N, C-alpha and C positions, 0 to 999 in steps of 0.2 A: 064729919064727913069720913067715913071709913076707908079703905085701900081697896082696890077690887086688883088683888095678886094676879086672876086672871087675865090680866092685859101686861104681867110682865113677865118677859121672862125667865127661864129660873134653870140654872145650868147646876153642875154637882163637880167638888173639887176633891178629891182623895188625895191626901198624906201619904208617902210610905217614908220613916225616919230614918231609914239606916241608911249610912253608906262604907266603903270601907275603907276612904281615911279622910277626915276633916281637911278641908281647902283654907289656905290663911288667909284667905280673904270672905270667907261665908260665914255667915251672921244668920243662916236660916236656922229652921228647927232641922237639923241631922245628928247622929250619932253615929261614932264608928262601933262597928261588929268586933267583939272584943275578938273572934277568929277569921274577920275577915271574909266571913260565909255563916249566910243564911243558913241557920236550920228548917227543914221539912216542921218541925213541931212549932216552932217561934211564926212560922210565914202560915202554917194555918191558923194556930191561935190568934193570932190580926188578921187575918181574913175574916173571920169568925165574928169577932169585935167590930167592922166596918160595916160588916151585915147588920146588929147590934145595933150601930151608929144610927142608921139609916134607918129604919124604924123609928127609933129614937123622935125624929126628924118630920115623919110624915105627914103629922098635923102641919108643918110649912108648906106641903105641896099644894093644896087647896085646887084639884083637880086640873093640873097642869104635866106637863111633859116636861123629861129632861131633855134640855137643846144640845148643853153640848158637856164634855168631860174631861177634864184635866187631870193627869194624875202627877201630882211633883213629889219633891223630894231634898233632901235625901237624894237616893238612886233609886227611884222603879225598878229598872230593870234588874237588880235582885231576886224579884218575886219573881218565879216562876210565871211560863207563858198557860199552862197548865191552872197556876194561881185565878190568873184573872178572866178563865173564862169559866171558871166556877163561880168567881167573884161575880160577873157581870151577872149570870142568870138568875144567880139572888137577890141581887140589885133591882131587875127586872119586874120581879116580880111584888117588888116592893115600890118602887114607883117606873112606871112605863118610862123607856127612854125613845124620843123623836126616831122614825125612822131614819137611816142614813146620817144618824146622831156623831158629829165629830168626836171622835174620842182620842184624846193628847197623850204620847205618854213621854216621857223624860224619860232619856236616855244615856250614861258614858260612853266613850267610843272605846272603853275600856275590854279587852275580848273576852275575858276568864268570867266577866261577871253576870252575861245574861245568855239565855237560849237563843239560837237562831233566829233573826227579825222576822222569817217567815211565819214563825209559830205564834210570834205575838198578832201577825198580822190577820191568822186563821183565828185565834183568839177575839177578834172582835177590835183592835188597837189600829183605826185606819191614816193616821198622824203620828208622826215619830218627832221629838224636839232633842237635837244630839248638842249636848252641853262638852262642843270642840274647844273653846274657849279662843285660842291660837294653834295656830299651824306650826309655830316657832317653837324647833326645841326646848331652846334657851327660857322662852316664856313661858313653856307647859311645865316648867322643872320651877320656876320660881314661882309660877301659881298652886304649885303641890298638886300638880292633876298625875293622878295616874297611869294615863296614856303616851303614848310617844305621835311622833306627826305622822307615822302611816299607821299607828291603829285607828287616827279621827280619820284620814284618808279612805280607810278602810270600810271604816264603819259608813260611812255617807256613800260609798259602791255599796256595799252588802244592804244597805235599806231601800236602794232602788233595783239591785236585784231580784230583792226579795218582793216586789210587788208594791214595795209603798210610793204611791201618787204625792202626797203632801210632806215633805221633810223641815222643818226646820233647824235652821243653824245659830247657836248662840256662839259671839263671839264678843270678845269684850275688847276695848281699844283705848289706849290712855296708860299703856301697860307698863311697869318701870322701865325706864331707860329706853322707851320702844322710839325709833323714828319712823320717820310718815313714812317711806318705804316697807318696811317690816307691817307697819298695819294695812297697805292697802296690798301687798302680798297674800294675809291673810284673805281679807275679804275678797280678791280674784282667784283664790283656792277655794275658798265655798261655793262661788260661782260657778265655774269650770267643771268642779264634782255635781253640777246640778242641785243644789239647794233651790227648793223653790220658796221660801218664806227664812229673811235673814233678821235675827234677834242681834242688834248691832249697838252697845252699851257703854260708856266710859267706865272705867273701874273707879269705885269710892270706897273711901277707909273706911267702913264702918267700926260702930264699937263693938268690944266684946270679940276682937278676931287676933288672931297672929300679926295680923298687920300693922294692927293700932298698937297695938302692945311695941312693937319693932317696926315703922313705918322704910318703905322700901322710897328709892327717890324714884319719882315720877318726871315724865316728861314737862318742860317747861307750860305757860301759856300759850305762848307765839307755835311751837310744834301741836301743842294739842288742836287751835284752831285750824292748821292746816291738815290735821290729820281728817278732824270731822267736814272741811269743804270739800276734799278732795275725794273723800269717801263716800260723801253724797253723791257726788259727781258721777263717779266710777258706777256708784249700785244704780241712778239715771239713764247713765247710758246700756247698760244690762237690762231693761226693762222692769227694775224695780220699783215697785210707788213706797211712799213714806206715809202710811195713815196711821202713825202713833210716831209720839216720842223717838221711839228706840227698834221701831216694829216694819219690816223693807217686806214688802208681800211681792211676789213677780203674776201670783195669781187671786189667790185664794187669802184674804186675811187669816185669822186665827180666828173664828166666830166665839169663841170661849172666851180669848181677851178682850174682843170687841163687847160683850154681854156684861164686864167689868168696867167697861171702859164709859160703858152708856145707863151706865147705873142698874143696872137690872140686878134682882137675887143669885143667890147662888149656896145649897146647901152646902156643909164641908164636914167631912166625914175621916177619922185619922189625927192621929196622936199632934197637938197644935197648930189643928186645920181652923182655919178662920171663915164666918160665911156672913150670909146678909139675905137677910129676910123680912119681908115686907106683910104688916100683920093688920089685922082689922085697928088696931087704935093706934098704928106708927109703925116705922123701921127699925127696926134691932139688926146691930151687930153680935155676933160671938162666938168665941174659939175656944178649943176642944184644948182639955191637960194637954201639956206639953211634952212630957218624957213619957217614952213609950213602955216604961213597969208603971207608972201609975196608971196612963190609960188604958195598959188590961189590965190592973188590977180589980178594977169597975168597969161592971159593964152592964147598960150602956153607958161609956165615958158621958161624966156632965158636962152639961154647959156653963162655962168660965166665962167672967165678965160679961155675961148677957146683959146688952146695954142699950136703952134706946137715943136714938139721934133725936136730939132736940131739934126744934124749929128755930133758933138760934145759930144752931152747926149746922144746918140741911144746905142751905146754898154754898158750903165751903166744903162739906162733903162732895153736894153735886158735883159742882164748879171742877174739883179738886181730880174727877176721873174723866168728865168729857173735853173740857178743856185740854189734853195730852191730845184727845184726837185730832190730826191736820183736819178735818172736813168739821170738829166738832160737833154739835146732837141735836137731833130738832128741839125745838121751845116747849112743843109739848108735851115732852119727854119729862120736861119740871115738873109742871103741875101732875102729871100721873104718877109718877113715879116718888115725888115728895108730898102732893099734896098740900101745895104752896102757892102761894098766886105772883104770877108771873109779874104782877106791877108793883111787887116788896124790892124786885132786883133792877125796874127801869133808871134807876138813880145811877146806882153804882155801875151798868154796861154803858148807860149813853155816857160817862165821864172817861169811861175806859175807850169805849171808840173815838170821843175826840183824840185822846193822846197819840190814838194809831195802834194801839194793841189788842182791841178786839174789833172785829168785822162787824158793821153796818150792813147786819144781813134781818130782814123780817122772818125769817123763817128759822134760823139756826144759831145757836150759841158757840162762836169758834174765834179763837184769836186769830191774830195777822202774825204774818212772820217776824214783824217784833217781836208780839207777843209772843210767840214763843220761845224766842229767848230771852224772854224774862218773866216765865209761864209763874216763879213764886212770887216775883211781885205783881201780877196781877192776880193772881189767887190769895195777896195780904186784903186786897179788898174787900173781901167779900167773908173773912173773919167779921 
């Protein structure tokens, strides 16, 4: 049975790999600029490479429109607004964007690295994700951020003043030696400044980072639990709803991230970018060459690790995404987006329902509150 991709939403991820300074907790594909500045020649070279990259992926589109775009990094706001305007015009000649397509750009609060926010809005970007992480000066220093508290406040204010109606603020909790009241202060500040979406996630120490080699002292489990409980309560009091493990929205969820979690398709352009596409013979994941110099050396950059998801891997792959969502996903998405029978999952799902880890819902796959607490244990059942 062949796939019908036209029934599966298609998004686009764009990776901008450079940053001014690598943070000690960061394990993303980001690379410090030697002079802290992106030259015009390098910007143009990279933007042209992105267009060639998308051109090489046109065979994956299959008569679909781009539903959402997410520009991640690195620090995407190092690229000029004029550069984005040119890029979008070129990309849409290859694959049209849906009308009112959600286009998100990650931005750092540092004031020297980006154009005025109004210029990005004019270029077509309509949602910002501002990487604040904390409003506490000491924690910002520990995290190696290049901005200070005032930069962070000013960035959110400036974005709203520029006309952005959708502003996500990235915040971390469980920071080195963080107290409960400090974590709540960060949340309160983002809320008071008018964030419409908050990505609120616990700091984890990842391999291949400075923090992994020289581990900081993190709060104990009791403090972490208090931060989680009181933080969730505070967000709910201010009208935010928790639609995904670490995502809280006041109005609209991130359509792009929803597509990831609902096992939709997404093209991926840029150094180290990861994509997922449904073809006639199955579902594939791929990534692009990781180092910017290697990515730019061969245009269009080759797909690396282009790998088919096997039938045995599919249940875990699907559930790993959809069970992150509070409401889960419709059961018919499983057949539509994996082409496997629902019947093959019935025994596992019934067992998890009996343990009160998955909801007894005839229409949706979703965890219970207890199941979300022990999500890794739930997912192990689908391996």
